[in-house]
mmCIF file of the protein (N, C-alpha, C, O) and its ligand, coordinates in Angstrom:
data_MODEL
# 
_entry.id   MODEL 
# 
loop_
_entity.id 
_entity.type 
_entity.pdbx_number_of_molecules 
1 polymer     1 
2 non-polymer 1 
# 
_entity_poly.entity_id                      1 
_entity_poly.type                           'polypeptide(L)' 
_entity_poly.nstd_linkage                   no 
_entity_poly.nstd_monomer                   no 
_entity_poly.pdbx_seq_one_letter_code       MKKINMPDRENTQYERCALCKRQTDVPADLEIGRRCFYIEGAGQLCPACYRELYQ 
_entity_poly.pdbx_seq_one_letter_code_can   MKKINMPDRENTQYERCALCKRQTDVPADLEIGRRCFYIEGAGQLCPACYRELYQ 
_entity_poly.pdbx_strand_id                 A 
# 
loop_
_entity_poly_seq.entity_id 
_entity_poly_seq.num 
_entity_poly_seq.mon_id 
_entity_poly_seq.hetero 
1 1  MET n 
1 2  LYS n 
1 3  LYS n 
1 4  ILE n 
1 5  ASN n 
1 6  MET n 
1 7  PRO n 
1 8  ASP n 
1 9  ARG n 
1 10 GLU n 
1 11 ASN n 
1 12 THR n 
1 13 GLN n 
1 14 TYR n 
1 15 GLU n 
1 16 ARG n 
1 17 CYS n 
1 18 ALA n 
1 19 LEU n 
1 20 CYS n 
1 21 LYS n 
1 22 ARG n 
1 23 GLN n 
1 24 THR n 
1 25 ASP n 
1 26 VAL n 
1 27 PRO n 
1 28 ALA n 
1 29 ASP n 
1 30 LEU n 
1 31 GLU n 
1 32 ILE n 
1 33 GLY n 
1 34 ARG n 
1 35 ARG n 
1 36 CYS n 
1 37 PHE n 
1 38 TYR n 
1 39 ILE n 
1 40 GLU n 
1 41 GLY n 
1 42 ALA n 
1 43 GLY n 
1 44 GLN n 
1 45 LEU n 
1 46 CYS n 
1 47 PRO n 
1 48 ALA n 
1 49 CYS n 
1 50 TYR n 
1 51 ARG n 
1 52 GLU n 
1 53 LEU n 
1 54 TYR n 
1 55 GLN n 
# 
loop_
_struct_asym.id 
_struct_asym.entity_id 
A 1 
B 2 
# 
loop_
_chem_comp.id 
_chem_comp.type 
_chem_comp.mon_nstd_flag 
ALA 'L-peptide linking' y 
ARG 'L-peptide linking' y 
ASN 'L-peptide linking' y 
ASP 'L-peptide linking' y 
CYS 'L-peptide linking' y 
GLN 'L-peptide linking' y 
GLU 'L-peptide linking' y 
GLY 'peptide linking'   y 
ILE 'L-peptide linking' y 
LEU 'L-peptide linking' y 
LYS 'L-peptide linking' y 
MET 'L-peptide linking' y 
PHE 'L-peptide linking' y 
PRO 'L-peptide linking' y 
THR 'L-peptide linking' y 
TYR 'L-peptide linking' y 
VAL 'L-peptide linking' y 
ZN  non-polymer         . 
# 
_pdbx_entity_nonpoly.entity_id   2 
_pdbx_entity_nonpoly.name        ? 
_pdbx_entity_nonpoly.comp_id     ZN 
# 
_pdbx_nonpoly_scheme.asym_id         B 
_pdbx_nonpoly_scheme.entity_id       2 
_pdbx_nonpoly_scheme.mon_id          ZN 
_pdbx_nonpoly_scheme.ndb_seq_num     1 
_pdbx_nonpoly_scheme.pdb_seq_num     101 
_pdbx_nonpoly_scheme.auth_seq_num    101 
_pdbx_nonpoly_scheme.pdb_mon_id      ZN 
_pdbx_nonpoly_scheme.auth_mon_id     ZN 
_pdbx_nonpoly_scheme.pdb_strand_id   A 
_pdbx_nonpoly_scheme.pdb_ins_code    . 
# 
loop_
_atom_site.group_PDB 
_atom_site.id 
_atom_site.type_symbol 
_atom_site.label_atom_id 
_atom_site.label_alt_id 
_atom_site.label_comp_id 
_atom_site.label_asym_id 
_atom_site.label_entity_id 
_atom_site.label_seq_id 
_atom_site.pdbx_PDB_ins_code 
_atom_site.Cartn_x 
_atom_site.Cartn_y 
_atom_site.Cartn_z 
_atom_site.occupancy 
_atom_site.B_iso_or_equiv 
_atom_site.pdbx_formal_charge 
_atom_site.auth_seq_id 
_atom_site.auth_comp_id 
_atom_site.auth_asym_id 
_atom_site.auth_atom_id 
_atom_site.pdbx_PDB_model_num 
ATOM   1   N  N  . MET A 1 1  ? 102.833 65.976 11.845 1.00 0.00 ? 1   MET A N  1 
ATOM   2   C  CA . MET A 1 1  ? 103.890 66.743 12.519 1.00 0.00 ? 1   MET A CA 1 
ATOM   3   C  C  . MET A 1 1  ? 104.412 65.954 13.715 1.00 0.00 ? 1   MET A C  1 
ATOM   4   O  O  . MET A 1 1  ? 103.650 65.404 14.510 1.00 0.00 ? 1   MET A O  1 
ATOM   5   N  N  . LYS A 1 2  ? 105.695 65.923 13.808 1.00 0.00 ? 2   LYS A N  1 
ATOM   6   C  CA . LYS A 1 2  ? 106.310 65.156 14.892 1.00 0.00 ? 2   LYS A CA 1 
ATOM   7   C  C  . LYS A 1 2  ? 106.345 65.998 16.163 1.00 0.00 ? 2   LYS A C  1 
ATOM   8   O  O  . LYS A 1 2  ? 106.709 67.174 16.143 1.00 0.00 ? 2   LYS A O  1 
ATOM   9   N  N  . LYS A 1 3  ? 105.968 65.385 17.232 1.00 0.00 ? 3   LYS A N  1 
ATOM   10  C  CA . LYS A 1 3  ? 105.995 66.111 18.503 1.00 0.00 ? 3   LYS A CA 1 
ATOM   11  C  C  . LYS A 1 3  ? 107.407 66.083 19.083 1.00 0.00 ? 3   LYS A C  1 
ATOM   12  O  O  . LYS A 1 3  ? 108.016 65.025 19.237 1.00 0.00 ? 3   LYS A O  1 
ATOM   13  N  N  . ILE A 1 4  ? 107.896 67.250 19.390 1.00 0.00 ? 4   ILE A N  1 
ATOM   14  C  CA . ILE A 1 4  ? 109.240 67.312 19.972 1.00 0.00 ? 4   ILE A CA 1 
ATOM   15  C  C  . ILE A 1 4  ? 109.152 66.921 21.447 1.00 0.00 ? 4   ILE A C  1 
ATOM   16  O  O  . ILE A 1 4  ? 108.268 67.371 22.175 1.00 0.00 ? 4   ILE A O  1 
ATOM   17  N  N  . ASN A 1 5  ? 110.062 66.101 21.852 1.00 0.00 ? 5   ASN A N  1 
ATOM   18  C  CA . ASN A 1 5  ? 110.057 65.620 23.233 1.00 0.00 ? 5   ASN A CA 1 
ATOM   19  C  C  . ASN A 1 5  ? 110.652 66.668 24.180 1.00 0.00 ? 5   ASN A C  1 
ATOM   20  O  O  . ASN A 1 5  ? 111.861 66.733 24.400 1.00 0.00 ? 5   ASN A O  1 
ATOM   21  N  N  . MET A 1 6  ? 109.775 67.454 24.710 1.00 0.00 ? 6   MET A N  1 
ATOM   22  C  CA . MET A 1 6  ? 110.221 68.497 25.634 1.00 0.00 ? 6   MET A CA 1 
ATOM   23  C  C  . MET A 1 6  ? 110.160 67.966 27.070 1.00 0.00 ? 6   MET A C  1 
ATOM   24  O  O  . MET A 1 6  ? 109.264 67.196 27.417 1.00 0.00 ? 6   MET A O  1 
ATOM   25  N  N  . PRO A 1 7  ? 111.097 68.373 27.879 1.00 0.00 ? 7   PRO A N  1 
ATOM   26  C  CA . PRO A 1 7  ? 111.024 67.945 29.287 1.00 0.00 ? 7   PRO A CA 1 
ATOM   27  C  C  . PRO A 1 7  ? 109.764 68.506 29.935 1.00 0.00 ? 7   PRO A C  1 
ATOM   28  O  O  . PRO A 1 7  ? 109.511 69.710 29.891 1.00 0.00 ? 7   PRO A O  1 
ATOM   29  N  N  . ASP A 1 8  ? 109.004 67.643 30.517 1.00 0.00 ? 8   ASP A N  1 
ATOM   30  C  CA . ASP A 1 8  ? 107.780 68.052 31.177 1.00 0.00 ? 8   ASP A CA 1 
ATOM   31  C  C  . ASP A 1 8  ? 108.084 68.434 32.620 1.00 0.00 ? 8   ASP A C  1 
ATOM   32  O  O  . ASP A 1 8  ? 108.506 67.605 33.427 1.00 0.00 ? 8   ASP A O  1 
ATOM   33  N  N  . ARG A 1 9  ? 107.866 69.684 32.919 1.00 0.00 ? 9   ARG A N  1 
ATOM   34  C  CA . ARG A 1 9  ? 108.251 70.180 34.228 1.00 0.00 ? 9   ARG A CA 1 
ATOM   35  C  C  . ARG A 1 9  ? 107.530 69.446 35.366 1.00 0.00 ? 9   ARG A C  1 
ATOM   36  O  O  . ARG A 1 9  ? 108.078 69.268 36.454 1.00 0.00 ? 9   ARG A O  1 
ATOM   37  N  N  . GLU A 1 10 ? 106.321 69.036 35.097 1.00 0.00 ? 10  GLU A N  1 
ATOM   38  C  CA . GLU A 1 10 ? 105.538 68.327 36.122 1.00 0.00 ? 10  GLU A CA 1 
ATOM   39  C  C  . GLU A 1 10 ? 106.200 67.001 36.497 1.00 0.00 ? 10  GLU A C  1 
ATOM   40  O  O  . GLU A 1 10 ? 106.168 66.572 37.651 1.00 0.00 ? 10  GLU A O  1 
ATOM   41  N  N  . ASN A 1 11 ? 106.799 66.366 35.493 1.00 0.00 ? 11  ASN A N  1 
ATOM   42  C  CA . ASN A 1 11 ? 107.346 65.037 35.713 1.00 0.00 ? 11  ASN A CA 1 
ATOM   43  C  C  . ASN A 1 11 ? 108.842 65.028 35.988 1.00 0.00 ? 11  ASN A C  1 
ATOM   44  O  O  . ASN A 1 11 ? 109.433 63.983 36.259 1.00 0.00 ? 11  ASN A O  1 
ATOM   45  N  N  . THR A 1 12 ? 109.436 66.194 35.913 1.00 0.00 ? 12  THR A N  1 
ATOM   46  C  CA . THR A 1 12 ? 110.883 66.251 36.097 1.00 0.00 ? 12  THR A CA 1 
ATOM   47  C  C  . THR A 1 12 ? 111.248 66.005 37.556 1.00 0.00 ? 12  THR A C  1 
ATOM   48  O  O  . THR A 1 12 ? 110.657 66.575 38.472 1.00 0.00 ? 12  THR A O  1 
ATOM   49  N  N  . GLN A 1 13 ? 112.226 65.151 37.738 1.00 0.00 ? 13  GLN A N  1 
ATOM   50  C  CA . GLN A 1 13 ? 112.751 64.936 39.081 1.00 0.00 ? 13  GLN A CA 1 
ATOM   51  C  C  . GLN A 1 13 ? 113.898 65.914 39.302 1.00 0.00 ? 13  GLN A C  1 
ATOM   52  O  O  . GLN A 1 13 ? 114.728 66.121 38.418 1.00 0.00 ? 13  GLN A O  1 
ATOM   53  N  N  . TYR A 1 14 ? 113.936 66.494 40.455 1.00 0.00 ? 14  TYR A N  1 
ATOM   54  C  CA . TYR A 1 14 ? 115.002 67.424 40.769 1.00 0.00 ? 14  TYR A CA 1 
ATOM   55  C  C  . TYR A 1 14 ? 115.918 66.843 41.841 1.00 0.00 ? 14  TYR A C  1 
ATOM   56  O  O  . TYR A 1 14 ? 115.492 66.112 42.736 1.00 0.00 ? 14  TYR A O  1 
ATOM   57  N  N  . GLU A 1 15 ? 117.174 67.196 41.713 1.00 0.00 ? 15  GLU A N  1 
ATOM   58  C  CA . GLU A 1 15 ? 118.143 66.744 42.707 1.00 0.00 ? 15  GLU A CA 1 
ATOM   59  C  C  . GLU A 1 15 ? 117.850 67.381 44.056 1.00 0.00 ? 15  GLU A C  1 
ATOM   60  O  O  . GLU A 1 15 ? 117.328 68.493 44.145 1.00 0.00 ? 15  GLU A O  1 
ATOM   61  N  N  . ARG A 1 16 ? 118.200 66.646 45.098 1.00 0.00 ? 16  ARG A N  1 
ATOM   62  C  CA . ARG A 1 16 ? 118.112 67.235 46.432 1.00 0.00 ? 16  ARG A CA 1 
ATOM   63  C  C  . ARG A 1 16 ? 119.510 67.602 46.886 1.00 0.00 ? 16  ARG A C  1 
ATOM   64  O  O  . ARG A 1 16 ? 120.499 66.987 46.487 1.00 0.00 ? 16  ARG A O  1 
ATOM   65  N  N  . CYS A 1 17 ? 119.567 68.605 47.719 1.00 0.00 ? 17  CYS A N  1 
ATOM   66  C  CA . CYS A 1 17 ? 120.846 69.041 48.263 1.00 0.00 ? 17  CYS A CA 1 
ATOM   67  C  C  . CYS A 1 17 ? 121.427 67.926 49.133 1.00 0.00 ? 17  CYS A C  1 
ATOM   68  O  O  . CYS A 1 17 ? 120.722 67.330 49.948 1.00 0.00 ? 17  CYS A O  1 
ATOM   69  N  N  . ALA A 1 18 ? 122.719 67.652 48.950 1.00 0.00 ? 18  ALA A N  1 
ATOM   70  C  CA . ALA A 1 18 ? 123.362 66.559 49.689 1.00 0.00 ? 18  ALA A CA 1 
ATOM   71  C  C  . ALA A 1 18 ? 123.474 66.879 51.179 1.00 0.00 ? 18  ALA A C  1 
ATOM   72  O  O  . ALA A 1 18 ? 123.630 65.975 51.999 1.00 0.00 ? 18  ALA A O  1 
ATOM   73  N  N  . LEU A 1 19 ? 123.395 68.135 51.520 1.00 0.00 ? 19  LEU A N  1 
ATOM   74  C  CA . LEU A 1 19 ? 123.544 68.522 52.925 1.00 0.00 ? 19  LEU A CA 1 
ATOM   75  C  C  . LEU A 1 19 ? 122.210 68.730 53.629 1.00 0.00 ? 19  LEU A C  1 
ATOM   76  O  O  . LEU A 1 19 ? 121.938 68.085 54.642 1.00 0.00 ? 19  LEU A O  1 
ATOM   77  N  N  . CYS A 1 20 ? 121.378 69.622 53.105 1.00 0.00 ? 20  CYS A N  1 
ATOM   78  C  CA . CYS A 1 20 ? 120.145 69.962 53.819 1.00 0.00 ? 20  CYS A CA 1 
ATOM   79  C  C  . CYS A 1 20 ? 118.930 69.210 53.275 1.00 0.00 ? 20  CYS A C  1 
ATOM   80  O  O  . CYS A 1 20 ? 117.834 69.305 53.829 1.00 0.00 ? 20  CYS A O  1 
ATOM   81  N  N  . LYS A 1 21 ? 119.132 68.462 52.186 1.00 0.00 ? 21  LYS A N  1 
ATOM   82  C  CA . LYS A 1 21 ? 118.064 67.621 51.602 1.00 0.00 ? 21  LYS A CA 1 
ATOM   83  C  C  . LYS A 1 21 ? 116.909 68.399 51.007 1.00 0.00 ? 21  LYS A C  1 
ATOM   84  O  O  . LYS A 1 21 ? 115.878 67.823 50.661 1.00 0.00 ? 21  LYS A O  1 
ATOM   85  N  N  . ARG A 1 22 ? 117.076 69.703 50.887 1.00 0.00 ? 22  ARG A N  1 
ATOM   86  C  CA . ARG A 1 22 ? 116.043 70.470 50.208 1.00 0.00 ? 22  ARG A CA 1 
ATOM   87  C  C  . ARG A 1 22 ? 116.135 70.219 48.717 1.00 0.00 ? 22  ARG A C  1 
ATOM   88  O  O  . ARG A 1 22 ? 117.217 69.955 48.191 1.00 0.00 ? 22  ARG A O  1 
ATOM   89  N  N  . GLN A 1 23 ? 115.002 70.302 48.034 1.00 0.00 ? 23  GLN A N  1 
ATOM   90  C  CA . GLN A 1 23 ? 115.016 70.119 46.596 1.00 0.00 ? 23  GLN A CA 1 
ATOM   91  C  C  . GLN A 1 23 ? 115.658 71.323 45.933 1.00 0.00 ? 23  GLN A C  1 
ATOM   92  O  O  . GLN A 1 23 ? 115.343 72.467 46.264 1.00 0.00 ? 23  GLN A O  1 
ATOM   93  N  N  . THR A 1 24 ? 116.560 71.062 44.994 1.00 0.00 ? 24  THR A N  1 
ATOM   94  C  CA . THR A 1 24 ? 117.183 72.138 44.235 1.00 0.00 ? 24  THR A CA 1 
ATOM   95  C  C  . THR A 1 24 ? 116.417 72.332 42.933 1.00 0.00 ? 24  THR A C  1 
ATOM   96  O  O  . THR A 1 24 ? 115.456 71.611 42.665 1.00 0.00 ? 24  THR A O  1 
ATOM   97  N  N  . ASP A 1 25 ? 116.838 73.303 42.122 1.00 0.00 ? 25  ASP A N  1 
ATOM   98  C  CA . ASP A 1 25 ? 116.201 73.452 40.816 1.00 0.00 ? 25  ASP A CA 1 
ATOM   99  C  C  . ASP A 1 25 ? 117.045 72.806 39.720 1.00 0.00 ? 25  ASP A C  1 
ATOM   100 O  O  . ASP A 1 25 ? 116.927 73.170 38.550 1.00 0.00 ? 25  ASP A O  1 
ATOM   101 N  N  . VAL A 1 26 ? 117.888 71.856 40.090 1.00 0.00 ? 26  VAL A N  1 
ATOM   102 C  CA . VAL A 1 26 ? 118.707 71.132 39.127 1.00 0.00 ? 26  VAL A CA 1 
ATOM   103 C  C  . VAL A 1 26 ? 118.009 69.834 38.742 1.00 0.00 ? 26  VAL A C  1 
ATOM   104 O  O  . VAL A 1 26 ? 117.813 68.964 39.591 1.00 0.00 ? 26  VAL A O  1 
ATOM   105 N  N  . PRO A 1 27 ? 117.631 69.690 37.474 1.00 0.00 ? 27  PRO A N  1 
ATOM   106 C  CA . PRO A 1 27 ? 116.982 68.450 37.045 1.00 0.00 ? 27  PRO A CA 1 
ATOM   107 C  C  . PRO A 1 27 ? 117.925 67.260 37.259 1.00 0.00 ? 27  PRO A C  1 
ATOM   108 O  O  . PRO A 1 27 ? 119.133 67.371 37.048 1.00 0.00 ? 27  PRO A O  1 
ATOM   109 N  N  . ALA A 1 28 ? 117.369 66.137 37.675 1.00 0.00 ? 28  ALA A N  1 
ATOM   110 C  CA . ALA A 1 28 ? 118.183 64.964 37.994 1.00 0.00 ? 28  ALA A CA 1 
ATOM   111 C  C  . ALA A 1 28 ? 118.920 64.429 36.777 1.00 0.00 ? 28  ALA A C  1 
ATOM   112 O  O  . ALA A 1 28 ? 119.946 63.763 36.914 1.00 0.00 ? 28  ALA A O  1 
ATOM   113 N  N  . ASP A 1 29 ? 118.404 64.717 35.583 1.00 0.00 ? 29  ASP A N  1 
ATOM   114 C  CA . ASP A 1 29 ? 119.056 64.171 34.386 1.00 0.00 ? 29  ASP A CA 1 
ATOM   115 C  C  . ASP A 1 29 ? 119.998 65.170 33.715 1.00 0.00 ? 29  ASP A C  1 
ATOM   116 O  O  . ASP A 1 29 ? 120.468 64.930 32.603 1.00 0.00 ? 29  ASP A O  1 
ATOM   117 N  N  . LEU A 1 30 ? 120.271 66.278 34.380 1.00 0.00 ? 30  LEU A N  1 
ATOM   118 C  CA . LEU A 1 30 ? 121.209 67.252 33.812 1.00 0.00 ? 30  LEU A CA 1 
ATOM   119 C  C  . LEU A 1 30 ? 122.633 66.717 33.930 1.00 0.00 ? 30  LEU A C  1 
ATOM   120 O  O  . LEU A 1 30 ? 123.010 66.138 34.949 1.00 0.00 ? 30  LEU A O  1 
ATOM   121 N  N  . GLU A 1 31 ? 123.426 66.921 32.858 1.00 0.00 ? 31  GLU A N  1 
ATOM   122 C  CA . GLU A 1 31 ? 124.824 66.477 32.896 1.00 0.00 ? 31  GLU A CA 1 
ATOM   123 C  C  . GLU A 1 31 ? 125.558 67.150 34.051 1.00 0.00 ? 31  GLU A C  1 
ATOM   124 O  O  . GLU A 1 31 ? 125.323 68.315 34.374 1.00 0.00 ? 31  GLU A O  1 
ATOM   125 N  N  . ILE A 1 32 ? 126.447 66.383 34.654 1.00 0.00 ? 32  ILE A N  1 
ATOM   126 C  CA . ILE A 1 32 ? 127.215 66.895 35.782 1.00 0.00 ? 32  ILE A CA 1 
ATOM   127 C  C  . ILE A 1 32 ? 127.961 68.185 35.401 1.00 0.00 ? 32  ILE A C  1 
ATOM   128 O  O  . ILE A 1 32 ? 128.006 69.151 36.164 1.00 0.00 ? 32  ILE A O  1 
ATOM   129 N  N  . GLY A 1 33 ? 128.541 68.162 34.196 1.00 0.00 ? 33  GLY A N  1 
ATOM   130 C  CA . GLY A 1 33 ? 129.356 69.298 33.756 1.00 0.00 ? 33  GLY A CA 1 
ATOM   131 C  C  . GLY A 1 33 ? 128.583 70.590 33.608 1.00 0.00 ? 33  GLY A C  1 
ATOM   132 O  O  . GLY A 1 33 ? 129.180 71.667 33.581 1.00 0.00 ? 33  GLY A O  1 
ATOM   133 N  N  . ARG A 1 34 ? 127.264 70.507 33.511 1.00 0.00 ? 34  ARG A N  1 
ATOM   134 C  CA . ARG A 1 34 ? 126.450 71.709 33.294 1.00 0.00 ? 34  ARG A CA 1 
ATOM   135 C  C  . ARG A 1 34 ? 125.759 72.159 34.572 1.00 0.00 ? 34  ARG A C  1 
ATOM   136 O  O  . ARG A 1 34 ? 125.020 73.144 34.570 1.00 0.00 ? 34  ARG A O  1 
ATOM   137 N  N  . ARG A 1 35 ? 125.997 71.439 35.662 1.00 0.00 ? 35  ARG A N  1 
ATOM   138 C  CA . ARG A 1 35 ? 125.307 71.789 36.898 1.00 0.00 ? 35  ARG A CA 1 
ATOM   139 C  C  . ARG A 1 35 ? 126.021 72.899 37.642 1.00 0.00 ? 35  ARG A C  1 
ATOM   140 O  O  . ARG A 1 35 ? 127.244 73.028 37.594 1.00 0.00 ? 35  ARG A O  1 
ATOM   141 N  N  . CYS A 1 36 ? 125.223 73.695 38.329 1.00 0.00 ? 36  CYS A N  1 
ATOM   142 C  CA . CYS A 1 36 ? 125.784 74.649 39.256 1.00 0.00 ? 36  CYS A CA 1 
ATOM   143 C  C  . CYS A 1 36 ? 125.784 74.007 40.640 1.00 0.00 ? 36  CYS A C  1 
ATOM   144 O  O  . CYS A 1 36 ? 124.915 73.192 40.950 1.00 0.00 ? 36  CYS A O  1 
ATOM   145 N  N  . PHE A 1 37 ? 126.723 74.359 41.439 1.00 0.00 ? 37  PHE A N  1 
ATOM   146 C  CA . PHE A 1 37 ? 126.768 73.939 42.846 1.00 0.00 ? 37  PHE A CA 1 
ATOM   147 C  C  . PHE A 1 37 ? 126.930 72.430 43.016 1.00 0.00 ? 37  PHE A C  1 
ATOM   148 O  O  . PHE A 1 37 ? 126.543 71.869 44.041 1.00 0.00 ? 37  PHE A O  1 
ATOM   149 N  N  . TYR A 1 38 ? 127.506 71.772 41.998 1.00 0.00 ? 38  TYR A N  1 
ATOM   150 C  CA . TYR A 1 38 ? 127.735 70.341 42.122 1.00 0.00 ? 38  TYR A CA 1 
ATOM   151 C  C  . TYR A 1 38 ? 129.161 70.100 42.600 1.00 0.00 ? 38  TYR A C  1 
ATOM   152 O  O  . TYR A 1 38 ? 130.114 70.610 42.011 1.00 0.00 ? 38  TYR A O  1 
ATOM   153 N  N  . ILE A 1 39 ? 129.303 69.329 43.658 1.00 0.00 ? 39  ILE A N  1 
ATOM   154 C  CA . ILE A 1 39 ? 130.622 69.040 44.209 1.00 0.00 ? 39  ILE A CA 1 
ATOM   155 C  C  . ILE A 1 39 ? 130.961 67.578 43.941 1.00 0.00 ? 39  ILE A C  1 
ATOM   156 O  O  . ILE A 1 39 ? 130.238 66.676 44.363 1.00 0.00 ? 39  ILE A O  1 
ATOM   157 N  N  . GLU A 1 40 ? 132.052 67.358 43.247 1.00 0.00 ? 40  GLU A N  1 
ATOM   158 C  CA . GLU A 1 40 ? 132.463 65.986 42.972 1.00 0.00 ? 40  GLU A CA 1 
ATOM   159 C  C  . GLU A 1 40 ? 132.755 65.275 44.285 1.00 0.00 ? 40  GLU A C  1 
ATOM   160 O  O  . GLU A 1 40 ? 133.479 65.798 45.131 1.00 0.00 ? 40  GLU A O  1 
ATOM   161 N  N  . GLY A 1 41 ? 132.203 64.106 44.452 1.00 0.00 ? 41  GLY A N  1 
ATOM   162 C  CA . GLY A 1 41 ? 132.418 63.355 45.678 1.00 0.00 ? 41  GLY A CA 1 
ATOM   163 C  C  . GLY A 1 41 ? 131.335 63.600 46.713 1.00 0.00 ? 41  GLY A C  1 
ATOM   164 O  O  . GLY A 1 41 ? 131.030 62.721 47.519 1.00 0.00 ? 41  GLY A O  1 
ATOM   165 N  N  . ALA A 1 42 ? 130.754 64.787 46.695 1.00 0.00 ? 42  ALA A N  1 
ATOM   166 C  CA . ALA A 1 42 ? 129.697 65.109 47.663 1.00 0.00 ? 42  ALA A CA 1 
ATOM   167 C  C  . ALA A 1 42 ? 128.328 65.010 47.007 1.00 0.00 ? 42  ALA A C  1 
ATOM   168 O  O  . ALA A 1 42 ? 127.404 64.416 47.562 1.00 0.00 ? 42  ALA A O  1 
ATOM   169 N  N  . GLY A 1 43 ? 128.209 65.591 45.833 1.00 0.00 ? 43  GLY A N  1 
ATOM   170 C  CA . GLY A 1 43 ? 126.936 65.568 45.132 1.00 0.00 ? 43  GLY A CA 1 
ATOM   171 C  C  . GLY A 1 43 ? 126.393 66.971 44.941 1.00 0.00 ? 43  GLY A C  1 
ATOM   172 O  O  . GLY A 1 43 ? 127.125 67.958 45.014 1.00 0.00 ? 43  GLY A O  1 
ATOM   173 N  N  . GLN A 1 44 ? 125.101 67.036 44.697 1.00 0.00 ? 44  GLN A N  1 
ATOM   174 C  CA . GLN A 1 44 ? 124.449 68.306 44.421 1.00 0.00 ? 44  GLN A CA 1 
ATOM   175 C  C  . GLN A 1 44 ? 124.193 69.076 45.701 1.00 0.00 ? 44  GLN A C  1 
ATOM   176 O  O  . GLN A 1 44 ? 123.682 68.531 46.680 1.00 0.00 ? 44  GLN A O  1 
ATOM   177 N  N  . LEU A 1 45 ? 124.549 70.331 45.682 1.00 0.00 ? 45  LEU A N  1 
ATOM   178 C  CA . LEU A 1 45 ? 124.243 71.204 46.812 1.00 0.00 ? 45  LEU A CA 1 
ATOM   179 C  C  . LEU A 1 45 ? 123.266 72.273 46.370 1.00 0.00 ? 45  LEU A C  1 
ATOM   180 O  O  . LEU A 1 45 ? 123.141 72.561 45.180 1.00 0.00 ? 45  LEU A O  1 
ATOM   181 N  N  . CYS A 1 46 ? 122.574 72.860 47.332 1.00 0.00 ? 46  CYS A N  1 
ATOM   182 C  CA . CYS A 1 46 ? 121.755 74.023 47.022 1.00 0.00 ? 46  CYS A CA 1 
ATOM   183 C  C  . CYS A 1 46 ? 122.659 75.260 47.119 1.00 0.00 ? 46  CYS A C  1 
ATOM   184 O  O  . CYS A 1 46 ? 123.741 75.193 47.702 1.00 0.00 ? 46  CYS A O  1 
ATOM   185 N  N  . PRO A 1 47 ? 122.222 76.373 46.557 1.00 0.00 ? 47  PRO A N  1 
ATOM   186 C  CA . PRO A 1 47 ? 123.062 77.589 46.592 1.00 0.00 ? 47  PRO A CA 1 
ATOM   187 C  C  . PRO A 1 47 ? 123.463 77.983 48.013 1.00 0.00 ? 47  PRO A C  1 
ATOM   188 O  O  . PRO A 1 47 ? 124.590 78.425 48.236 1.00 0.00 ? 47  PRO A O  1 
ATOM   189 N  N  . ALA A 1 48 ? 122.572 77.831 48.955 1.00 0.00 ? 48  ALA A N  1 
ATOM   190 C  CA . ALA A 1 48 ? 122.854 78.242 50.333 1.00 0.00 ? 48  ALA A CA 1 
ATOM   191 C  C  . ALA A 1 48 ? 123.978 77.400 50.938 1.00 0.00 ? 48  ALA A C  1 
ATOM   192 O  O  . ALA A 1 48 ? 124.900 77.942 51.547 1.00 0.00 ? 48  ALA A O  1 
ATOM   193 N  N  . CYS A 1 49 ? 123.903 76.085 50.772 1.00 0.00 ? 49  CYS A N  1 
ATOM   194 C  CA . CYS A 1 49 ? 124.942 75.209 51.326 1.00 0.00 ? 49  CYS A CA 1 
ATOM   195 C  C  . CYS A 1 49 ? 126.262 75.412 50.588 1.00 0.00 ? 49  CYS A C  1 
ATOM   196 O  O  . CYS A 1 49 ? 127.334 75.356 51.190 1.00 0.00 ? 49  CYS A O  1 
ATOM   197 N  N  . TYR A 1 50 ? 126.176 75.641 49.318 1.00 0.00 ? 50  TYR A N  1 
ATOM   198 C  CA . TYR A 1 50 ? 127.391 75.883 48.544 1.00 0.00 ? 50  TYR A CA 1 
ATOM   199 C  C  . TYR A 1 50 ? 128.109 77.121 49.063 1.00 0.00 ? 50  TYR A C  1 
ATOM   200 O  O  . TYR A 1 50 ? 129.332 77.128 49.208 1.00 0.00 ? 50  TYR A O  1 
ATOM   201 N  N  . ARG A 1 51 ? 127.349 78.152 49.335 1.00 0.00 ? 51  ARG A N  1 
ATOM   202 C  CA . ARG A 1 51 ? 127.955 79.391 49.853 1.00 0.00 ? 51  ARG A CA 1 
ATOM   203 C  C  . ARG A 1 51 ? 128.572 79.145 51.226 1.00 0.00 ? 51  ARG A C  1 
ATOM   204 O  O  . ARG A 1 51 ? 129.656 79.647 51.525 1.00 0.00 ? 51  ARG A O  1 
ATOM   205 N  N  . GLU A 1 52 ? 127.885 78.379 52.052 1.00 0.00 ? 52  GLU A N  1 
ATOM   206 C  CA . GLU A 1 52 ? 128.405 78.057 53.382 1.00 0.00 ? 52  GLU A CA 1 
ATOM   207 C  C  . GLU A 1 52 ? 129.791 77.433 53.276 1.00 0.00 ? 52  GLU A C  1 
ATOM   208 O  O  . GLU A 1 52 ? 130.695 77.762 54.044 1.00 0.00 ? 52  GLU A O  1 
ATOM   209 N  N  . LEU A 1 53 ? 129.942 76.533 52.317 1.00 0.00 ? 53  LEU A N  1 
ATOM   210 C  CA . LEU A 1 53 ? 131.183 75.773 52.198 1.00 0.00 ? 53  LEU A CA 1 
ATOM   211 C  C  . LEU A 1 53 ? 132.277 76.567 51.502 1.00 0.00 ? 53  LEU A C  1 
ATOM   212 O  O  . LEU A 1 53 ? 133.452 76.428 51.839 1.00 0.00 ? 53  LEU A O  1 
ATOM   213 N  N  . TYR A 1 54 ? 131.911 77.381 50.554 1.00 0.00 ? 54  TYR A N  1 
ATOM   214 C  CA . TYR A 1 54 ? 132.913 77.971 49.667 1.00 0.00 ? 54  TYR A CA 1 
ATOM   215 C  C  . TYR A 1 54 ? 133.014 79.482 49.741 1.00 0.00 ? 54  TYR A C  1 
ATOM   216 O  O  . TYR A 1 54 ? 133.671 80.091 48.896 1.00 0.00 ? 54  TYR A O  1 
ATOM   217 N  N  . GLN A 1 55 ? 132.401 80.089 50.698 1.00 0.00 ? 55  GLN A N  1 
ATOM   218 C  CA . GLN A 1 55 ? 132.535 81.537 50.750 1.00 0.00 ? 55  GLN A CA 1 
ATOM   219 C  C  . GLN A 1 55 ? 133.886 81.918 51.361 1.00 0.00 ? 55  GLN A C  1 
ATOM   220 O  O  . GLN A 1 55 ? 134.191 83.104 51.491 1.00 0.00 ? 55  GLN A O  1 
HETATM 221 ZN ZN . ZN  B 2 .  ? 121.475 72.673 51.091 1.00 0.00 2 101 ZN  A ZN 1 
# 
């Protein structure tokens, strides 16, 4: 049986927020188009910083 290559949560790198540098729950290898709170030109934001900027 072939083992399916599942992302291992232990080894997954997560993006850090471009503003506050806190780790987000966005995997670093997630496509840009599927990310939440990603700002083109700025990078990945956390939900809190995103709200600050766009509320
Ligand atoms: Zn932030």
